[in-house]
C-alpha positions as CSV (number, residue, x, y, z in Angstrom):
1,M,31.0,-42.8,43.6
2,D,33.4,-43.6,46.4
3,Q,36.2,-42.8,44.3
4,G,35.2,-39.5,43.8
5,P,33.5,-38.3,40.4
6,P,34.6,-38.8,36.7
7,D,37.2,-35.7,35.6
8,A,34.3,-35.4,32.7
9,L,31.8,-34.7,35.5
10,Q,33.8,-32.0,37.9
11,P,32.6,-28.9,35.5
12,L,29.1,-30.0,36.2
13,L,29.3,-30.3,39.7
14,N,31.0,-27.1,39.9
15,Q,28.1,-25.6,38.2
16,L,26.0,-27.3,40.5
17,T,27.6,-26.0,43.7
18,E,27.2,-22.5,42.4
19,Y,23.8,-23.1,42.0
20,L,23.6,-24.1,45.4
21,A,25.3,-21.4,46.8
22,L,22.9,-18.9,45.3
23,E,19.6,-20.4,45.7
24,L,18.8,-19.3,49.1
25,K,19.4,-16.1,47.8
26,F,16.2,-16.1,45.5
27,K,14.1,-18.9,47.4
28,P,10.5,-17.4,48.4
29,N,8.8,-18.1,51.9
30,L,5.2,-18.0,51.1
31,Q,2.6,-17.5,54.0
32,L,-0.7,-17.1,51.8
33,P,-3.9,-18.5,53.6
34,L,-6.0,-20.9,51.8
35,C,-8.9,-18.2,52.1
36,S,-9.3,-14.8,53.1
37,P,-12.8,-13.3,54.2
38,G,-10.9,-9.9,54.6
39,G,-9.9,-10.0,50.7
40,D,-6.0,-10.9,51.0
41,V,-4.4,-12.8,48.3
42,T,-4.9,-16.8,48.5
43,V,-3.3,-19.8,47.5
44,G,-5.8,-20.2,45.0
45,I,-5.3,-16.8,43.6
46,R,-1.6,-17.4,43.6
47,D,-1.6,-20.5,41.7
48,G,-4.1,-19.3,39.2
49,T,-1.5,-16.4,38.4
50,A,1.1,-18.9,38.0
51,H,-1.5,-20.8,35.5
52,V,-2.0,-17.5,33.4
53,L,1.9,-16.9,33.3
54,R,2.3,-20.5,32.0
55,C,-0.4,-19.6,29.4
56,L,1.4,-16.7,28.5
57,K,4.4,-18.2,28.0
58,I,3.2,-21.0,25.9
59,W,1.2,-18.1,23.5
60,Y,4.5,-16.4,22.9
61,D,6.6,-19.5,22.6
62,M,9.0,-18.5,25.2
63,P,11.5,-21.0,26.6
64,S,10.3,-22.3,30.2
65,E,13.3,-20.0,31.8
66,V,10.7,-17.1,31.3
67,L,8.1,-19.2,33.5
68,F,10.2,-19.9,36.5
69,V,11.7,-16.6,36.6
70,A,8.1,-15.2,36.8
71,V,6.8,-17.1,39.1
72,N,9.9,-16.8,41.0
73,L,9.4,-12.9,41.0
74,V,5.7,-13.1,42.2
75,D,6.0,-15.7,44.7
76,R,9.1,-13.7,46.5
77,F,7.0,-10.3,45.6
78,L,4.1,-11.9,47.8
79,S,6.8,-13.3,50.4
80,K,8.0,-9.5,51.5
81,M,4.7,-7.3,50.3
82,K,1.0,-7.5,51.1
83,A,-0.8,-7.5,48.1
84,H,-4.7,-6.8,47.4
85,P,-6.6,-9.6,44.9
86,K,-6.9,-6.7,42.3
87,H,-3.3,-5.7,41.9
88,M,-2.3,-9.2,41.0
89,A,-3.0,-9.3,37.6
90,C,-0.8,-6.0,37.3
91,I,1.9,-8.0,39.7
92,A,1.8,-11.1,37.0
93,I,2.0,-9.4,33.9
94,A,4.8,-7.1,35.0
95,S,7.0,-9.9,36.5
96,F,6.5,-11.6,32.9
97,Q,7.7,-8.9,31.3
98,L,10.5,-8.6,33.5
99,A,11.5,-12.2,33.3
100,A,11.0,-12.2,29.3
101,E,13.4,-9.5,29.1
102,M,16.0,-10.9,31.8
103,V,15.9,-14.1,29.9
104,C,15.8,-13.2,26.3
105,R,17.7,-9.8,26.1
106,G,20.8,-10.4,24.1
107,K,20.3,-14.3,24.1
108,V,20.8,-15.8,20.5
109,G,17.6,-18.2,19.3
110,C,15.4,-16.6,21.9
111,P,12.1,-15.2,20.8
112,Q,11.8,-11.5,20.9
113,V,10.2,-10.0,24.1
114,P,6.5,-8.8,23.4
115,Q,5.6,-5.2,23.8
116,A,4.0,-4.7,27.4
117,I,0.9,-3.0,25.8
118,E,0.5,-6.4,23.9
119,V,0.6,-8.4,26.5
120,A,-1.7,-6.4,28.7
121,A,-4.1,-6.8,25.7
122,I,-4.0,-10.6,25.4
123,S,-4.0,-10.9,29.2
124,Q,-6.9,-8.9,29.6
125,C,-5.4,-7.3,33.1
126,K,-6.6,-4.2,32.5
127,C,-3.6,-2.3,33.1
128,T,-2.3,0.4,31.2
129,N,1.3,0.8,29.7
130,G,2.1,2.9,32.7
131,D,0.7,0.8,35.2
132,L,3.1,-2.1,34.3
133,Q,6.2,0.1,34.2
134,R,5.4,1.6,37.6
135,M,4.8,-1.8,39.0
136,Q,8.1,-3.3,37.4
137,G,9.7,-0.7,39.4
138,I,8.5,-1.6,42.1
139,I,9.1,-5.1,41.8
140,T,12.4,-4.4,40.9
141,S,12.9,-2.1,43.8
142,K,11.4,-4.3,46.6
143,L,13.3,-7.6,45.3
144,G,16.8,-5.9,44.8
145,S,17.0,-6.9,41.1
146,Q,18.0,-3.8,39.6
147,D,21.1,-5.3,38.1
148,G,19.2,-8.0,36.1
149,S,20.7,-10.9,37.6
150,L,19.0,-14.2,36.6
151,P,17.5,-15.9,40.0
152,I,18.3,-19.6,40.4
153,T,15.5,-21.9,39.9
154,A,14.1,-25.4,39.9
155,V,14.5,-25.4,35.8
156,D,18.3,-24.7,36.6
157,F,19.0,-27.7,38.8
158,L,16.8,-29.8,36.4
159,K,18.9,-29.1,33.6
160,V,22.3,-30.2,35.4
161,F,20.8,-33.2,37.0
162,H,19.5,-34.4,34.0
163,T,22.9,-33.7,32.1
164,L,24.8,-35.5,35.0
165,F,22.2,-38.5,34.8
166,L,22.8,-39.0,31.0
167,A,26.4,-38.7,31.8
168,V,26.5,-41.7,34.3
169,D,24.0,-43.7,32.5
170,E,26.3,-46.3,31.1
171,G,23.1,-48.9,30.0
172,N,21.0,-46.5,28.9
173,V,18.4,-47.3,31.7
174,Y,18.0,-43.7,32.8
175,S,17.6,-42.3,29.2
176,T,15.0,-44.9,28.6
177,M,12.7,-43.8,31.5
178,V,13.0,-40.3,31.6
179,E,12.7,-37.8,28.6
180,G,14.1,-34.4,28.5
181,S,10.8,-32.5,27.2
182,E,8.7,-34.6,29.5
183,L,10.8,-33.6,32.6
184,C,10.5,-29.8,32.0
185,H,6.8,-29.8,31.1
186,K,6.1,-31.8,34.5
187,L,8.2,-29.3,36.2
188,E,6.3,-26.2,34.8
189,I,3.2,-27.9,36.3
190,V,4.5,-28.5,39.8
191,A,5.8,-25.2,39.8
192,C,2.6,-23.4,39.2
193,D,1.1,-24.9,42.7
194,A,2.2,-22.9,45.5
195,A,2.4,-26.5,47.6
196,V,6.3,-26.6,46.5
197,S,6.9,-22.9,46.6
198,N,8.6,-23.0,49.8
199,F,10.7,-26.2,49.1
200,R,14.4,-25.4,47.8
201,P,14.7,-25.6,44.0
202,C,17.2,-28.0,43.9
203,E,14.8,-30.2,45.8
204,V,11.6,-29.8,43.9
205,A,14.0,-30.4,40.4
206,L,15.4,-33.8,41.8
207,V,11.9,-34.7,43.1
208,V,10.6,-34.9,39.9
209,I,13.0,-36.8,38.4
210,C,12.9,-39.5,40.7
211,V,9.4,-39.5,40.1
212,Q,9.4,-39.7,36.4
213,M,11.8,-41.9,36.8
214,D,9.3,-44.2,38.9
215,A,6.9,-43.8,36.3
216,G,9.2,-44.3,33.4
217,V,10.1,-48.2,34.5
218,S,7.0,-49.5,32.1
219,R,9.2,-48.1,29.2
220,L,12.2,-50.3,29.8
221,T,11.5,-53.2,27.4
222,H,14.0,-55.8,28.7
223,R,15.2,-56.1,32.2
224,P,18.1,-54.0,32.7
225,A,21.4,-55.2,34.5
226,H,21.2,-54.9,38.1
227,E,24.4,-52.8,38.3
228,H,23.2,-50.3,35.6
229,V,20.2,-49.7,37.7
230,S,21.6,-49.7,41.4
231,A,24.3,-46.7,39.3
232,V,21.3,-44.4,38.5
233,V,19.1,-45.2,41.8
234,N,23.1,-44.5,43.8
235,F,23.7,-41.6,41.6
236,A,20.4,-39.8,43.0
237,T,21.1,-40.5,46.2
238,H,24.8,-39.2,45.7
239,L,22.9,-36.0,44.5
240,Q,20.6,-35.9,47.5
241,K,23.8,-35.9,49.6
242,H,25.8,-33.2,47.5
243,C,23.0,-30.7,48.1
244,K,22.2,-31.7,51.5
245,I,18.7,-32.4,51.0
246,D,17.1,-33.6,54.3
247,E,15.3,-36.9,54.1
248,F,12.2,-35.9,55.8
249,S,12.2,-32.4,53.6
250,F,12.5,-34.9,50.7
251,Y,10.0,-37.1,51.2
252,E,7.2,-34.2,52.0
253,C,8.4,-32.8,48.9
254,H,7.8,-36.0,47.0
255,E,4.3,-36.6,48.4
256,A,3.6,-32.8,47.1
257,V,4.9,-33.7,44.0
258,L,2.8,-36.8,43.7
259,M,-0.1,-35.1,44.8
260,I,0.0,-32.1,41.9
261,I,1.1,-34.4,39.1
262,G,-1.6,-37.3,39.6
263,R,-4.1,-34.9,40.0
264,Y,-2.9,-33.3,36.8
265,N,-3.1,-36.5,35.1
266,S,-6.5,-37.2,36.1
267,Q,-7.4,-34.3,34.7
268,Q,-8.8,-32.6,37.9
269,Q,-7.6,-29.2,36.9
270,T,-10.1,-29.1,33.8
271,P,-12.5,-26.8,35.0
272,N,-9.5,-24.5,36.3
273,R,-7.9,-24.5,32.7
274,Q,-11.4,-23.9,31.1
275,R,-11.6,-20.7,33.2
276,L,-8.3,-19.3,31.2
277,V,-9.6,-19.1,28.1
278,W,-9.7,-15.4,27.1
279,K,-13.0,-13.8,25.3
280,L,-11.3,-11.8,22.9
281,S,-13.0,-8.8,21.2
282,H,-12.6,-8.2,17.5
283,R,-10.4,-5.3,17.9
284,T,-8.0,-7.0,20.0
285,L,-7.6,-10.0,17.9
286,R,-6.9,-8.0,15.0
287,Y,-4.5,-5.9,16.8
288,L,-2.8,-9.3,18.1
289,R,-3.5,-11.6,15.0
290,P,-3.6,-9.4,11.8
291,T,-5.6,-11.2,9.1
292,D,-6.8,-8.3,7.2
293,R,-4.6,-9.7,4.1
294,L,-6.4,-13.2,3.9
295,V,-10.1,-12.0,4.2
296,K,-11.6,-11.3,0.5
297,T,-13.6,-8.0,-0.1
298,L,-17.3,-8.6,-0.5
299,P,-19.7,-6.6,-2.4
300,T,-21.2,-4.1,-0.6
301,I,-24.9,-4.7,0.4
302,N,-27.9,-2.2,-0.5
303,E,-29.3,-1.1,2.5
304,H,-31.6,1.7,1.3
305,A,-35.1,0.1,1.9
306,L,-33.7,-1.5,5.5
307,T,-34.5,-0.2,8.8
308,R,-31.5,-0.2,11.3
309,S,-32.4,-2.5,14.2
310,D,-30.9,-1.5,17.9
311,S,-28.0,-3.7,18.1
312,T,-24.9,-4.0,20.3
313,S,-21.6,-4.4,18.5
314,S,-19.7,-7.4,20.0
315,E,-16.7,-5.0,20.8
316,D,-18.7,-3.0,23.0
317,S,-20.3,-6.1,25.1
318,W,-17.7,-8.4,25.5
319,V,-17.6,-9.8,29.1
320,E,-15.4,-8.8,31.5
321,E,-13.4,-12.2,33.1
322,E,-12.3,-12.1,36.6
323,W,-8.8,-12.9,37.2
324,P,-8.7,-16.6,37.3
325,V,-8.4,-18.8,40.6
326,N,-7.0,-22.4,41.3
327,S,-9.4,-24.0,43.8
328,V,-7.7,-25.8,45.9
């Protein structure tokens, strides 16, 4: 790398430089308490909200960018404004709707942006369409994103870094240790945890790649040439210097990412994920997934001689679920 990057890498490095110039503009500064007797938004509420956003992203088969933009909008809004926990559902769904429109509008091959009223129904946020529209206006105004410009997030850096690593991977060492889809999946898990929200996006992305490289050593079926391994390691160091990432900050971010991924791998998040299983009424389920055409018409049962018992419809007796909160 002392002789400078190859010409083929220059466009990617230029794009990386552009992202670096903009990342601080969209970087949140969260200062949330672990617990709050006064009823403020806590770290657990924020993390629970992020996991709900990820569930919505999966439900609607949205690209990963929608999740990262939505989480970024929520974190930046909470950095600027003091919100009440009862408003977090509306803030989250409004951010998801804004993110979906910003990422998918006019983009070829992107899923259709869902209707706000449909997202409100599936998320059970108890918000009206008017509530969501007002909240979208507030978020847009407070964050100064009226022009619809996309925030620079960790997934943007991840894609550039991954492409750069593949370009310099002469011995297929990196491509054997790291899979692109797994990288993005792990970054989504990490982004849902407030422990990394205040680190630079480029820092989080590079750390996730390094963690995955360490974990992927077992995939190597043969001992690679020393110069090929050194090339990948040296390039990671080069990217760290290019992004001006401090060694101590990189170490702290590395520890946080290891903790999050380790907790995820050990299934310690299972109780929290179970709280995200939504209980839908028959009316909501029919609205979201119409299957009337699949139901055969059964003959009418004669009830002339039957006495109607006092029963309650499942549509009228669903249990209200509180907004998910992650334990920290």
